[in-house]
Backbone bond lengths (Angstrom), bond angles and torsions (degrees), N, CA, C in turn:
res aa  C-N    CA-C-N  psi(-1)  N-CA   C-N-CA  omega(-1)  CA-C   N-CA-C  phi
1 M - - - 1.488 - - 1.492 111.15 -
2 A 1.243 117.28 135.55 1.489 122.06 176.91 1.555 106.35 -71.59
3 T 1.377 110.29 147.73 1.540 117.88 178.56 1.515 104.48 -105.05
4 N 1.313 113.85 127.41 1.468 117.99 -177.61 1.593 111.87 -92.12
5 I 1.313 113.61 172.97 1.430 119.80 -169.66 1.542 110.27 -64.60
6 S 1.377 118.79 -32.72 1.410 120.55 -177.15 1.575 110.33 -67.32
7 E 1.294 117.01 -26.47 1.480 123.15 177.39 1.523 108.78 -84.74
8 Q 1.280 115.48 -29.13 1.547 116.93 179.77 1.605 104.98 -132.35
9 P 1.336 113.03 82.16 1.433 119.28 -175.98 1.578 114.85 -58.39
10 A 1.236 116.41 -30.09 1.475 120.66 -176.28 1.616 108.59 -57.19
11 K 1.344 115.35 -26.72 1.445 117.14 177.28 1.521 116.52 -62.07
12 A 1.346 111.67 -23.77 1.469 117.66 -179.21 1.486 112.32 -71.73
13 S 1.310 121.41 -8.78 1.467 127.84 179.35 1.481 110.59 -79.75
14 G 1.335 119.21 -11.47 1.454 120.76 178.85 1.536 108.28 88.24
15 T 1.311 119.37 179.12 1.432 125.28 -176.17 1.534 110.67 -121.82
16 Y 1.306 115.57 158.13 1.495 123.24 172.75 1.550 108.34 -143.65
17 R 1.297 117.40 143.48 1.401 121.98 -179.30 1.538 110.46 -103.72
18 I 1.280 118.44 103.67 1.468 124.05 178.86 1.462 111.73 -68.21
19 G 1.324 117.25 121.35 1.451 118.29 -178.04 1.439 114.91 74.05
20 G 1.399 116.94 1.82 1.412 120.60 178.10 1.503 113.35 95.23
21 D 1.378 117.30 -9.95 1.501 119.97 -172.14 1.501 115.71 -143.04
22 V 1.333 116.31 -3.69 1.477 119.23 -179.97 1.562 105.56 -112.11
23 T 1.308 116.12 103.97 1.481 121.04 -176.95 1.501 113.81 -88.86
24 V 1.306 116.68 127.73 1.487 125.80 179.29 1.478 111.26 -129.80
25 N 1.320 115.90 148.71 1.560 117.15 164.79 1.527 105.46 -73.12
26 R 1.360 116.50 140.14 1.367 122.15 -161.86 1.529 110.28 -72.05
27 L 1.359 121.73 -35.12 1.435 118.45 174.51 1.507 109.96 -84.74
28 G 1.403 111.78 119.44 1.444 119.39 -172.17 1.472 111.27 -113.10
29 Y 1.366 118.36 -159.19 1.448 121.95 -179.37 1.517 106.29 -138.70
30 G 1.377 117.48 130.34 1.438 120.26 176.71 1.576 107.88 -101.67
31 A 1.332 112.06 130.03 1.469 117.54 -168.91 1.511 114.58 -100.90
32 M 1.348 117.87 29.82 1.431 118.95 178.89 1.543 112.77 -74.09
33 Q 1.378 116.05 -38.18 1.440 122.14 -172.50 1.491 116.69 -74.99
34 I 1.334 115.91 -0.04 1.483 117.71 -179.97 1.518 108.93 -94.84
35 T 1.260 119.81 32.31 1.437 126.68 174.52 1.526 109.40 -121.12
36 G 1.317 114.65 -176.32 1.463 119.11 177.10 1.481 117.34 -75.92
37 P 1.366 118.80 -176.85 1.487 119.82 179.37 1.510 108.93 -62.84
38 G 1.482 112.67 144.56 1.393 116.46 -176.61 1.556 114.73 71.59
39 V 1.334 115.92 14.56 1.456 122.07 -175.21 1.542 112.57 55.47
40 W 1.356 110.19 37.05 1.500 120.24 -175.18 1.550 111.35 -127.86
41 G 1.276 116.56 126.86 1.429 120.43 176.71 1.454 118.15 76.35
42 D 1.288 120.56 -172.03 1.482 123.37 -177.32 1.467 113.18 -72.12
43 P 1.363 115.93 155.96 1.532 116.83 177.43 1.528 108.31 -76.07
44 K 1.312 113.73 166.53 1.489 121.22 -179.07 1.499 107.95 -65.05
45 D 1.415 116.27 -39.10 1.440 120.11 -177.83 1.568 108.56 -126.94
46 P 1.352 117.45 89.18 1.459 119.88 -178.13 1.546 112.22 -62.17
47 A 1.288 116.88 -31.63 1.488 120.28 -179.36 1.499 109.71 -69.27
48 E 1.286 120.09 -32.54 1.458 119.28 178.08 1.556 109.86 -74.87
49 A 1.333 117.06 -32.42 1.461 121.64 174.21 1.521 109.07 -58.28
50 V 1.272 116.05 -45.34 1.461 120.45 -176.96 1.565 108.80 -66.52
51 R 1.345 115.81 -40.83 1.463 120.31 177.91 1.542 110.98 -64.48
52 V 1.327 117.93 -37.50 1.498 122.13 175.97 1.503 108.79 -59.00
53 L 1.303 117.79 -55.27 1.414 122.59 -178.86 1.530 113.79 -55.13
54 R 1.296 114.71 -45.00 1.520 118.18 -176.90 1.521 107.62 -70.98
55 R 1.314 118.30 -38.66 1.416 118.82 -178.03 1.565 112.30 -68.63
56 A 1.432 116.22 -33.69 1.422 120.12 174.88 1.551 108.61 -55.48
57 V 1.291 117.09 -48.69 1.449 119.20 -175.98 1.576 109.98 -65.78
58 E 1.318 114.08 -41.12 1.459 119.43 178.40 1.559 111.36 -54.25
59 M 1.305 112.40 -36.29 1.510 121.94 -174.37 1.568 111.43 -85.32
60 G 1.338 117.66 6.46 1.450 122.65 174.85 1.500 116.11 92.28
61 V 1.381 116.48 9.44 1.451 116.88 174.07 1.572 108.43 -76.32
62 T 1.450 110.33 125.36 1.417 116.77 178.47 1.533 113.97 -115.18
63 F 1.366 114.49 5.14 1.484 117.91 177.61 1.498 110.11 -128.80
64 I 1.279 116.73 116.99 1.459 125.50 179.48 1.484 108.29 -116.93
65 D 1.383 117.01 127.14 1.483 122.89 -178.02 1.517 110.49 -112.92
66 T 1.288 117.18 125.67 1.474 121.35 179.53 1.527 110.22 -138.76
67 A 1.343 121.53 -168.61 1.425 125.31 176.13 1.491 109.65 -155.69
68 D 1.333 116.35 154.13 1.431 118.63 174.80 1.526 112.60 -60.13
69 S 1.408 115.20 -28.27 1.494 116.63 -169.89 1.550 108.73 -85.32
70 Y 1.295 121.71 -0.91 1.448 122.79 -179.91 1.524 108.03 -81.17
71 G 1.301 117.78 90.26 1.499 123.04 -179.97 1.460 114.86 133.21
72 P 1.259 127.11 -54.40 1.535 126.05 -9.88 1.512 113.00 -70.66
73 F 1.307 113.96 145.35 1.515 124.88 178.86 1.542 116.13 76.24
74 V 1.379 111.76 -14.77 1.535 113.16 -176.74 1.562 111.16 -57.27
75 S 1.374 118.01 -43.63 1.373 122.09 -178.66 1.603 109.36 -58.49
76 E 1.263 114.83 -49.87 1.475 120.37 -176.66 1.511 109.59 -59.54
77 L 1.305 117.16 -44.37 1.457 122.13 179.43 1.536 113.34 -61.24
78 L 1.330 114.68 -45.54 1.389 120.29 175.53 1.516 114.64 -57.96
79 I 1.278 114.10 -44.04 1.541 122.64 178.80 1.563 105.77 -57.66
80 R 1.429 119.08 -48.42 1.411 116.45 176.69 1.558 113.62 -61.35
81 E 1.304 112.18 -46.56 1.522 112.03 -179.29 1.532 113.65 -57.70
82 A 1.316 117.39 -39.74 1.479 123.22 -177.92 1.556 113.98 -72.02
83 L 1.331 114.38 -40.30 1.466 117.61 -161.51 1.474 117.36 -124.29
84 H 1.275 115.62 -7.58 1.577 118.90 -179.46 1.546 109.32 -83.59
85 P 1.276 117.19 133.79 1.462 130.16 5.66 1.525 109.29 -78.09
86 Y 1.321 116.37 139.51 1.444 123.76 -167.39 1.532 109.29 -78.71
87 A 1.353 115.08 147.02 1.448 120.61 171.00 1.467 112.89 -61.50
88 D 1.350 119.98 152.89 1.489 119.22 -174.40 1.475 112.66 -65.21
89 D 1.335 119.08 -24.04 1.452 120.37 -176.42 1.514 113.34 -94.82
90 L 1.369 118.17 -1.43 1.477 120.14 -175.59 1.548 109.79 -82.99
91 V 1.383 117.55 127.07 1.387 121.76 179.54 1.593 109.76 -113.20
92 I 1.286 115.26 122.16 1.475 118.56 -177.47 1.576 106.41 -111.63
93 A 1.317 112.90 120.01 1.440 122.54 177.33 1.495 108.51 -98.82
94 T 1.291 121.85 142.81 1.443 123.50 172.91 1.545 108.41 -140.50
95 K 1.316 113.17 178.87 1.464 120.97 -172.92 1.477 113.76 -142.54
96 A 1.275 118.71 154.27 1.483 126.63 169.34 1.530 111.28 -140.82
97 G 1.280 114.30 154.87 1.460 119.24 178.98 1.506 114.62 130.32
98 L 1.349 119.19 0.65 1.424 125.24 175.27 1.500 108.41 -124.42
99 S 1.392 117.56 124.06 1.405 118.64 177.61 1.511 106.90 -98.02
100 R 1.379 113.89 162.33 1.504 119.52 -174.21 1.609 108.10 -130.41
101 S 1.329 114.01 133.69 1.420 115.86 172.97 1.539 111.76 -124.54
102 G 1.320 117.27 10.20 1.459 119.68 177.20 1.535 107.84 164.48
103 P 1.359 115.29 177.13 1.506 120.67 -177.99 1.538 112.16 -61.19
104 G 1.288 117.53 127.98 1.439 122.81 178.50 1.533 115.59 75.45
105 D 1.347 118.64 6.01 1.444 124.45 -178.74 1.540 108.83 -99.42
106 W 1.228 118.70 124.21 1.476 122.67 178.68 1.504 108.97 -137.35
107 R 1.350 119.78 128.24 1.362 124.42 -179.30 1.522 113.18 -135.35
108 A 1.297 119.32 124.61 1.490 123.03 179.00 1.533 111.59 -57.52
109 L 1.286 114.78 130.68 1.492 122.13 178.07 1.493 110.86 -147.91
110 G 1.372 113.36 101.48 1.472 119.38 -171.84 1.503 112.51 -119.40
111 R 1.287 119.04 26.42 1.458 117.56 173.45 1.575 110.07 -63.75
112 P 1.296 115.41 138.36 1.486 118.66 -174.08 1.572 111.57 -54.16
113 E 1.276 114.99 -44.05 1.471 119.13 -175.62 1.604 109.83 -63.86
114 Y 1.331 113.55 -34.91 1.491 116.64 176.57 1.515 111.21 -70.67
115 L 1.285 119.79 -44.67 1.405 122.46 178.47 1.554 110.83 -56.57
116 R 1.374 116.08 -42.87 1.386 118.96 -177.56 1.473 110.68 -68.39
117 Q 1.370 117.22 -40.84 1.502 119.84 176.47 1.498 113.22 -60.18
118 Q 1.349 117.40 -40.78 1.454 121.44 -176.85 1.576 110.65 -71.24
119 C 1.318 117.63 -32.21 1.431 122.39 173.37 1.504 111.06 -62.86
120 E 1.280 115.03 -48.19 1.517 118.97 -179.80 1.477 110.53 -62.42
121 L 1.370 119.47 -37.50 1.401 119.52 179.16 1.468 112.72 -73.66
122 S 1.369 119.66 -35.49 1.454 120.65 174.53 1.508 112.55 -65.09
123 L 1.326 120.30 -37.24 1.449 122.79 173.16 1.529 110.40 -56.11
124 R 1.311 114.31 -45.45 1.539 121.53 -178.37 1.510 107.95 -66.21
125 H 1.318 117.67 -51.10 1.426 118.60 -170.85 1.548 113.96 -71.29
126 L 1.368 116.28 -29.74 1.402 121.28 179.92 1.553 109.60 -83.78
127 G 1.353 117.08 -23.85 1.410 121.36 -176.16 1.560 111.63 77.55
128 L 1.414 114.23 36.37 1.514 117.73 -179.16 1.570 107.92 -113.87
129 D 1.379 111.22 153.47 1.401 116.91 175.53 1.594 108.51 -89.65
130 S 1.336 115.78 -20.50 1.476 123.23 -174.69 1.504 104.43 -154.88
131 I 1.344 113.36 135.43 1.496 119.58 177.30 1.554 108.00 -94.42
132 P 1.342 117.71 120.15 1.468 120.96 -175.02 1.519 112.08 -57.48
133 L 1.307 119.34 -43.17 1.466 124.07 -175.26 1.525 107.16 -141.14
134 Y 1.333 115.13 116.41 1.458 122.39 -175.92 1.513 108.63 -119.50
135 Q 1.411 115.95 117.94 1.405 116.92 -167.28 1.582 111.66 -113.53
136 L 1.286 114.29 143.52 1.471 117.34 176.68 1.455 107.05 -83.10
137 H 1.357 118.08 107.76 1.410 127.08 -167.20 1.528 112.99 -57.50
138 R 1.346 116.08 -42.70 1.420 122.58 168.72 1.551 107.72 -149.44
139 I 1.286 113.92 146.45 1.523 119.99 169.63 1.553 107.09 -69.66
140 D 1.382 113.85 126.88 1.458 119.22 178.96 1.524 105.16 -88.30
141 P 1.329 118.57 117.32 1.468 120.46 -178.63 1.480 114.42 -67.88
142 K 1.310 116.55 -16.24 1.520 120.29 179.82 1.502 114.46 -88.42
143 V 1.294 117.81 -2.23 1.440 124.44 179.97 1.500 112.65 -123.50
144 P 1.319 123.07 127.43 1.514 118.95 176.95 1.463 113.65 -49.79
145 L 1.272 113.39 134.78 1.550 119.06 -178.97 1.569 110.34 -58.36
146 A 1.305 116.80 -36.04 1.447 120.93 178.64 1.534 109.97 -62.24
147 D 1.273 118.02 -33.02 1.521 119.23 178.26 1.560 110.13 -74.08
148 Q 1.267 116.75 -38.99 1.555 119.04 -179.53 1.574 106.93 -67.04
149 L 1.320 117.72 -56.46 1.419 119.00 -176.68 1.506 114.55 -69.13
150 G 1.337 112.08 -30.48 1.462 115.70 177.12 1.558 115.04 -62.00
151 E 1.398 114.37 -34.54 1.497 119.85 175.03 1.479 111.73 -64.28
152 L 1.426 114.21 -41.66 1.428 122.63 -177.82 1.563 108.30 -65.08
153 A 1.313 114.16 -39.87 1.495 117.98 -179.35 1.514 108.88 -66.46
154 L 1.317 117.53 -36.23 1.461 119.61 175.16 1.491 113.16 -64.50
155 L 1.315 116.59 -40.83 1.501 120.82 174.64 1.497 112.84 -62.44
156 R 1.299 113.83 -33.37 1.518 119.33 175.90 1.505 111.29 -68.78
157 E 1.345 115.24 -44.17 1.451 116.98 179.70 1.515 113.02 -64.84
158 E 1.371 114.89 -30.43 1.495 120.41 178.83 1.542 108.58 -79.75
159 G 1.263 123.63 -1.94 1.462 124.70 177.68 1.502 115.08 85.95
160 K 1.348 118.61 0.44 1.427 121.92 -176.31 1.494 113.89 -79.32
161 I 1.332 118.26 -14.88 1.562 121.83 173.63 1.562 99.78 -142.87
162 Q 1.342 112.63 156.28 1.367 119.80 176.75 1.500 115.50 -100.85
163 H 1.346 115.19 -43.05 1.517 120.43 -179.46 1.504 107.78 -135.57
164 I 1.350 112.19 156.97 1.494 120.97 -177.42 1.535 107.63 -112.45
165 G 1.317 117.41 134.94 1.478 121.65 174.68 1.489 110.21 -124.37
166 L 1.341 117.29 166.09 1.446 126.58 171.78 1.470 111.96 -116.80
167 S 1.320 113.18 164.20 1.499 121.41 175.97 1.426 113.28 -140.92
168 E 1.321 118.00 136.68 1.493 126.82 177.39 1.576 109.85 53.83
169 V 1.303 112.61 66.30 1.486 120.55 -174.78 1.542 108.92 -130.77
170 S 1.359 111.00 153.51 1.456 118.82 173.64 1.553 111.40 -86.87
171 V 1.303 117.56 170.62 1.470 117.21 173.27 1.533 113.09 -62.62
172 A 1.339 116.36 -37.47 1.470 118.30 179.15 1.538 108.11 -64.37
173 Q 1.284 120.90 -39.01 1.479 122.71 -178.73 1.621 107.52 -68.08
174 I 1.284 116.72 -39.16 1.500 117.89 178.48 1.521 107.71 -62.07
175 E 1.363 118.08 -44.79 1.460 118.16 -179.32 1.519 112.04 -64.80
176 E 1.294 117.63 -39.18 1.428 122.28 175.55 1.451 113.37 -60.16
177 S 1.356 114.30 -41.95 1.524 118.87 177.56 1.505 111.11 -67.87
178 R 1.330 119.07 -42.84 1.456 120.16 -177.00 1.607 112.55 -67.09
179 A 1.343 111.98 -20.75 1.504 114.63 172.87 1.505 111.28 -72.33
180 I 1.346 119.17 -21.26 1.381 127.85 -178.06 1.562 111.46 -85.04
181 T 1.350 111.66 -52.44 1.517 118.83 -173.98 1.585 108.15 -156.86
182 T 1.239 113.73 171.54 1.482 120.05 -179.96 1.521 108.07 -76.44
183 I 1.374 114.09 129.53 1.469 121.12 178.12 1.558 108.13 -111.52
184 A 1.384 117.01 142.70 1.401 119.41 -176.93 1.544 113.12 -111.65
185 S 1.291 114.27 -25.08 1.488 116.96 -174.59 1.579 111.22 -151.31
186 V 1.312 109.98 162.82 1.476 120.68 175.66 1.516 109.81 -135.37
187 Q 1.380 118.16 134.02 1.444 118.84 178.94 1.498 107.84 -124.35
188 N 1.412 117.56 111.14 1.418 121.81 -176.06 1.516 104.99 -129.81
189 L 1.368 115.95 158.63 1.489 122.60 165.06 1.474 110.86 -54.76
190 Y 1.374 117.15 125.67 1.481 119.52 177.06 1.492 104.03 -167.35
191 N 1.318 111.58 131.82 1.558 119.30 172.20 1.553 108.11 -158.31
192 L 1.247 113.84 176.71 1.472 120.81 -177.28 1.572 112.80 -55.61
193 A 1.285 115.39 -38.91 1.466 120.80 177.32 1.503 116.93 -84.84
194 N 1.274 119.68 -17.14 1.427 124.89 178.49 1.507 113.22 -137.11
195 R 1.392 112.84 101.11 1.445 117.15 -177.35 1.575 110.35 -117.76
196 S 1.277 113.61 45.04 1.454 120.69 179.69 1.557 112.72 -68.43
197 A 1.386 112.38 -16.14 1.531 116.46 175.83 1.440 110.45 -100.96
198 E 1.352 121.68 25.35 1.455 123.31 175.72 1.528 114.06 -52.69
199 D 1.338 115.97 -39.51 1.440 118.72 -178.68 1.530 111.65 -67.42
200 V 1.309 117.06 -35.72 1.465 121.60 175.72 1.514 111.59 -68.26
201 L 1.328 118.24 -43.70 1.472 120.81 175.17 1.544 111.05 -58.46
202 E 1.324 116.40 -42.41 1.473 118.52 -178.08 1.532 112.03 -67.22
203 Y 1.365 113.97 -34.70 1.452 120.06 172.62 1.610 113.20 -60.04
204 C 1.315 109.60 -46.33 1.449 116.17 -179.07 1.527 110.24 -63.36
205 E 1.329 118.15 -38.99 1.503 121.86 175.15 1.507 112.59 -58.77
206 R 1.299 113.32 -45.05 1.524 120.05 -176.78 1.468 107.96 -65.27
207 N 1.334 120.28 -31.81 1.469 123.29 -169.41 1.516 112.27 -111.88
208 D 1.245 117.15 7.54 1.479 125.41 177.94 1.584 109.75 53.58
209 L 1.277 115.26 50.75 1.473 123.74 172.34 1.549 107.26 -104.56
210 A 1.382 115.89 134.74 1.439 118.10 174.50 1.555 111.39 -60.23
211 F 1.346 113.38 136.30 1.418 118.90 177.35 1.526 107.89 -114.61
212 I 1.369 117.52 116.32 1.427 121.72 -169.81 1.559 105.43 -112.58
213 P 1.331 121.19 99.73 1.460 121.96 -179.24 1.505 113.89 -77.11
214 W 1.309 119.61 118.98 1.431 116.61 173.15 1.512 109.66 -95.84
215 F 1.313 114.68 156.90 1.489 124.92 -167.24 1.511 108.39 57.29
216 P 1.382 117.00 56.11 1.488 121.49 -169.52 1.532 111.39 -81.22
217 I 1.326 121.39 -11.17 1.439 119.23 -170.68 1.512 112.27 -100.06
218 A 1.268 123.08 -6.21 1.494 122.42 -176.96 1.561 111.14 -56.30
219 T 1.338 112.98 125.55 1.468 119.30 -178.30 1.496 112.96 -113.79
220 G 1.355 117.56 -25.08 1.461 119.15 175.68 1.475 113.51 63.88
221 E 1.335 116.08 -141.03 1.512 121.98 179.58 1.490 112.74 -72.26
222 L 1.319 117.67 -8.17 1.472 119.44 -179.17 1.476 112.50 -67.32
223 A 1.354 117.37 -25.04 1.466 122.59 -178.33 1.488 111.95 -91.58
224 R 1.278 118.84 2.09 1.542 115.85 178.97 1.494 114.79 -62.25
225 P 1.317 118.47 155.60 1.489 120.88 176.08 1.469 110.37 -50.10
226 G 1.275 118.19 129.11 1.398 123.02 178.17 1.534 117.00 85.19
227 G 1.392 113.45 -8.95 1.490 119.29 -179.20 1.446 111.00 -77.53
228 P 1.398 116.48 177.51 1.456 119.24 -173.97 1.485 116.49 -63.02
229 L 1.348 117.87 -34.75 1.517 120.22 178.13 1.561 109.84 -72.19
230 D 1.332 115.46 -32.31 1.477 119.45 178.65 1.481 111.82 -59.18
231 A 1.258 118.05 -50.75 1.505 127.01 -176.62 1.526 108.57 -64.34
232 I 1.304 119.03 -46.93 1.465 120.82 -177.90 1.523 110.67 -71.17
233 S 1.376 114.83 -33.76 1.512 116.06 176.40 1.502 110.74 -59.10
234 T 1.381 117.03 -40.30 1.437 119.41 -177.47 1.579 108.68 -68.99
235 A 1.246 119.10 -37.30 1.489 122.87 -179.47 1.522 108.48 -64.91
236 H 1.273 121.33 -39.51 1.469 125.91 -174.98 1.495 113.19 -91.46
237 G 1.333 117.62 -20.95 1.466 121.35 -172.73 1.549 106.07 67.91
238 A 1.308 116.22 34.70 1.475 123.38 176.80 1.501 113.10 -117.26
239 S 1.366 118.28 158.09 1.466 120.22 179.96 1.577 107.42 -81.65
240 P 1.336 117.77 160.36 1.426 122.39 173.14 1.516 110.54 -54.48
241 A 1.345 120.33 -37.32 1.458 121.36 -177.86 1.542 109.73 -68.27
242 Q 1.333 115.87 -40.89 1.462 119.51 176.09 1.552 111.91 -59.50
243 L 1.317 116.46 -43.63 1.439 122.72 177.69 1.583 110.82 -60.69
244 A 1.332 117.42 -44.79 1.371 121.37 179.11 1.586 114.52 -60.57
245 L 1.300 111.20 -37.78 1.469 115.74 175.29 1.537 113.11 -73.65
246 A 1.329 114.27 -40.38 1.518 118.02 176.52 1.522 111.71 -61.95
247 W 1.363 116.08 -31.12 1.460 121.24 179.91 1.610 106.74 -68.98
248 L 1.280 112.11 -43.13 1.571 116.09 -179.96 1.548 109.23 -59.56
249 L 1.338 111.75 -50.74 1.481 113.61 -176.16 1.574 114.48 -62.97
250 R 1.320 112.83 -30.71 1.544 118.26 173.15 1.457 111.19 -74.31
251 R 1.369 119.17 -28.57 1.463 120.43 -171.47 1.574 112.07 -63.79
252 S 1.289 114.05 -36.96 1.552 115.13 -173.31 1.520 109.95 -157.82
253 P 1.309 117.75 138.69 1.468 119.71 174.15 1.524 114.25 -69.88
254 V 1.300 119.11 -15.42 1.450 117.97 178.07 1.657 111.71 -92.93
255 M 1.317 114.37 2.32 1.454 118.94 -175.93 1.491 107.32 -83.70
256 L 1.473 112.29 131.38 1.415 123.32 -179.06 1.469 109.09 -125.72
257 P 1.350 120.98 81.91 1.491 123.56 -175.38 1.517 111.34 -66.80
258 I 1.311 116.75 139.25 1.521 119.21 179.56 1.525 111.65 -126.89
259 P 1.387 117.55 66.37 1.448 116.96 -180.00 1.477 110.58 -61.54
260 G 1.342 117.06 142.30 1.426 123.25 179.96 1.438 114.88 -116.08
261 T 1.313 122.69 153.50 1.447 127.08 178.50 1.480 110.85 -167.66
262 S 1.252 115.41 158.78 1.452 121.05 177.44 1.570 110.83 -108.70
263 S 1.300 117.18 11.38 1.475 124.12 -175.21 1.553 112.70 -124.47
264 V 1.255 114.02 127.93 1.573 116.97 178.30 1.505 109.96 -56.96
265 A 1.421 117.40 -41.74 1.443 119.31 -177.82 1.540 110.27 -59.59
266 H 1.303 114.29 -48.28 1.519 117.95 179.90 1.477 108.75 -63.26
267 L 1.276 123.13 -42.78 1.418 128.28 179.65 1.578 109.09 -53.36
268 E 1.356 115.60 -51.45 1.413 120.62 -179.34 1.509 111.99 -61.42
269 E 1.295 115.66 -38.71 1.507 117.77 174.81 1.503 110.70 -62.76
270 N 1.274 117.31 -47.84 1.522 121.26 -175.85 1.531 109.00 -60.38
271 V 1.286 116.35 -48.73 1.569 118.99 -175.36 1.531 108.18 -67.57
272 G 1.264 118.78 -28.72 1.432 124.17 175.05 1.517 114.95 -55.84
273 A 1.368 113.33 -25.02 1.491 120.88 -178.80 1.546 108.83 -62.64
274 A 1.239 118.75 -23.90 1.541 119.27 179.46 1.543 113.43 -63.65
275 D 1.368 115.74 -21.85 1.492 119.93 178.42 1.572 113.26 -88.23
276 V 1.389 113.95 -8.80 1.445 115.25 -177.06 1.544 109.89 -82.82
277 R 1.325 113.78 130.58 1.468 118.25 -177.54 1.543 109.93 -118.08
278 L 1.293 120.50 107.37 1.366 125.36 -178.00 1.545 110.42 -78.33
279 T 1.371 118.78 138.12 1.449 120.47 171.22 1.549 110.89 -67.25
280 D 1.305 117.85 167.52 1.501 120.44 170.60 1.439 108.75 -56.39
281 D 1.317 122.22 -47.43 1.416 125.23 -172.20 1.629 110.00 -65.89
282 E 1.362 113.59 -40.25 1.419 117.26 179.10 1.520 111.91 -66.27
283 F 1.323 114.61 -39.56 1.481 119.45 -179.95 1.519 108.17 -61.06
284 E 1.401 115.53 -52.23 1.492 118.99 -177.57 1.568 111.19 -61.10
285 A 1.386 116.53 -39.89 1.429 119.86 -177.68 1.524 111.95 -60.38
286 L 1.377 115.33 -42.71 1.389 118.19 178.93 1.592 113.30 -70.52
287 A 1.337 112.98 -34.05 1.454 116.51 178.42 1.522 110.27 -65.01
288 K 1.308 118.01 -41.71 1.406 120.22 -177.78 1.507 113.98 -74.91
289 A 1.366 113.40 -31.37 1.497 116.09 -177.84 1.496 112.24 -65.47
290 S 1.345 116.79 -24.22 1.475 116.20 -179.11 1.505 113.26 -102.56
């Protein structure tokens, strides 16, 4: 029996083809928050983390974004526990390039041998033969970019990854990277209240690169009582978080928001954003208010 959009609301967000051939529903799930405090160690409630992941897929999420550094590896292992063997349409993206030495500690590490090691470990931990989207979590300024991306290109040639993505980069860095190898996606901080990466988003639109905004739900002062989100929330019967996600989905066809949570209730609220349709006036009002 076919599953309709009301049963799988993430389908209402539309689809995008990463790299031209990996199709996902645009509203995805970011798996950073299913770890312990400081993105370190096991979550307080591993069973709830498994429930969150399974519920995300039940609701039509086909794009899950994680990283080797989340835990480290805790997030990847929970994804495998919850979802393996994976549905044919489920796309799991992961990242390498940040090393961890404790809670809240993140350090760029882009030596080619390290990136290869982390890719092999991610393949094992996720239970994958090939990673659909493998992202350089940060460019390591101590290692030539050509060496970092060159190793990822070798992994792609070997079939261990399908597409290469970047994270927290400028337009100039994207162009430098694309001169070295084919890039499929960019993941930068971007939300309704913080659009400092607007030039990067516009570049991705012009060049048909997936733009994956992390921390997508931040609303800041926009959600204050009497503020612009408050009024539109009342009109739609939707939460400020849902409106923030709906705004992102409306903002660009290359946008793939990945709200994360460790709670099934919050997950269901977030995915429900795919059903929210802002009017032209509402979209512009929110854009101008921030």
